[in-house]
C-alpha positions as CSV (number, residue, x, y, z in Angstrom):
1,M,-47.9,26.8,15.3
2,S,-50.7,29.0,14.0
3,A,-52.6,31.0,16.5
4,T,-55.9,30.4,14.7
5,L,-57.6,27.6,16.6
6,T,-61.0,27.0,14.8
7,P,-63.5,24.4,16.1
8,E,-62.5,22.2,13.1
9,K,-58.8,22.4,14.1
10,V,-59.6,21.6,17.7
11,E,-61.6,18.6,16.6
12,L,-58.9,17.5,14.1
13,G,-56.4,17.4,17.0
14,R,-58.8,15.3,19.1
15,F,-59.4,13.0,16.1
16,F,-55.6,12.5,15.9
17,T,-55.5,11.7,19.6
18,V,-58.2,9.1,19.2
19,S,-56.6,7.8,16.0
20,A,-53.3,7.2,17.8
21,G,-55.1,5.3,20.5
22,R,-56.9,3.2,18.0
23,F,-53.7,2.4,16.1
24,K,-52.0,1.4,19.4
25,D,-55.0,-1.0,20.0
26,G,-54.5,-2.6,16.6
27,H,-57.3,-0.9,14.7
28,T,-56.3,0.0,11.1
29,T,-59.3,2.1,10.1
30,V,-60.3,5.4,11.8
31,E,-63.1,6.9,9.8
32,M,-63.1,10.6,9.0
33,F,-66.7,11.4,8.4
34,S,-66.9,15.2,8.8
35,G,-66.5,17.3,5.7
36,A,-65.7,20.4,7.7
37,I,-62.9,18.7,9.7
38,D,-61.6,16.9,6.7
39,A,-61.3,20.2,4.8
40,E,-59.3,21.6,7.7
41,W,-57.1,18.5,7.6
42,H,-56.5,19.0,3.8
43,Q,-55.5,22.6,4.4
44,L,-53.1,21.7,7.2
45,L,-51.5,18.7,5.3
46,D,-49.4,21.0,3.1
47,S,-48.5,23.5,5.8
48,P,-45.1,23.7,7.6
49,E,-47.0,23.2,11.0
50,Y,-48.5,19.8,10.0
51,A,-45.8,17.6,11.5
52,E,-45.8,19.6,14.7
53,F,-49.6,19.6,15.0
54,S,-49.8,15.9,14.3
55,T,-47.0,14.9,16.7
56,Q,-48.5,17.2,19.4
57,H,-51.9,15.4,19.2
58,A,-50.9,11.9,18.2
59,G,-47.3,11.4,19.4
60,Q,-46.4,10.7,15.8
61,Q,-46.9,12.1,12.3
62,I,-50.3,11.1,11.0
63,G,-50.6,10.3,7.3
64,H,-53.7,10.7,5.2
65,A,-55.2,8.0,2.9
66,P,-58.2,7.8,0.6
67,L,-60.5,5.1,2.1
68,K,-64.2,5.1,1.2
69,G,-66.8,3.4,3.3
70,S,-70.0,3.7,5.2
71,G,-71.5,2.4,8.3
72,E,-71.3,2.9,12.1
73,I,-68.3,5.1,13.2
74,A,-66.3,2.8,15.4
75,W,-64.3,5.3,17.4
76,V,-67.1,7.4,18.9
77,T,-67.0,5.7,22.3
78,A,-63.3,6.3,22.5
79,Y,-63.7,9.9,21.7
80,E,-66.5,10.4,24.3
81,A,-64.4,8.8,27.0
82,L,-61.7,11.4,26.4
83,F,-63.6,14.5,25.3
84,G,-67.3,14.0,25.9
85,P,-70.1,14.0,23.3
86,L,-69.2,14.9,19.7
87,P,-69.9,18.6,18.9
88,Q,-72.0,19.7,16.0
89,V,-69.0,20.4,13.8
90,W,-68.6,16.7,13.3
91,F,-71.9,16.7,11.5
92,T,-71.0,19.7,9.3
93,N,-69.9,19.5,5.7
94,A,-67.2,21.5,4.0
95,A,-69.7,24.1,2.9
96,G,-70.8,24.7,6.6
97,E,-74.1,22.9,6.4
98,V,-75.1,20.8,9.3
99,D,-76.7,17.3,8.8
100,T,-79.3,17.7,11.4
101,K,-80.8,14.3,10.8
102,A,-77.5,12.6,11.6
103,L,-76.8,14.9,14.5
104,D,-80.2,14.2,16.0
105,H,-79.7,10.5,15.5
106,Y,-76.4,10.7,17.4
107,R,-77.9,12.8,20.2
108,T,-80.8,10.3,20.6
109,T,-78.9,7.0,20.2
110,G,-75.2,7.8,20.8
111,V,-74.4,6.1,17.5
112,V,-73.0,7.8,14.3
113,V,-73.8,6.2,11.0
114,A,-72.0,8.0,8.1
115,E,-70.0,7.8,4.9
116,W,-66.3,8.6,4.8
117,D,-63.8,8.9,2.1
118,C,-60.5,9.1,4.0
119,S,-58.7,7.8,7.0
120,P,-55.5,8.6,8.9
121,I,-52.6,6.2,8.8
122,G,-49.9,6.1,11.4
123,G,-46.2,6.8,10.9
124,G,-45.8,9.3,8.1
125,D,-42.3,7.9,7.4
126,G,-43.2,6.3,4.0
127,D,-43.7,2.9,5.4
128,D,-47.4,3.4,5.9
129,V,-49.8,0.7,4.8
130,V,-53.2,1.8,3.6
131,P,-55.8,-0.3,5.3
132,E,-58.1,-2.4,3.3
133,P,-61.5,-0.8,2.8
134,R,-64.3,-2.2,4.9
135,E,-67.8,-2.3,3.7
136,I,-70.5,-2.0,6.2
137,A,-74.1,-1.5,5.4
138,A,-75.6,1.6,6.8
139,A,-78.1,1.0,9.6
């Protein structure tokens, strides 16, 4: 595995861990709302280390599916139980710009409301089912 461990890659691994737990609990959608972390995911997807990274953090290969939506991010409490509060990188876009309004809202309320355009899917063996999009009005 690559020796370069960026904040985005650390958080991607944590996201995979949380995703695996959500899949195990029967949830089909785990919203990827960070542009910065999603950009890391896309870079890693085509690399030889992806399967190892995915398995190390999720216990299985994690697939990637387009899935647009918006609303409250459902997995934040599960993340916080394992790793503590979400770090700033979750509120950073692919260009490195921080959404301070969303970050401040989270720090004040403990709630993340965001848009997303992809989601992990379990397995990675070709039998994956892309979850149905859910539409939630932003609060």
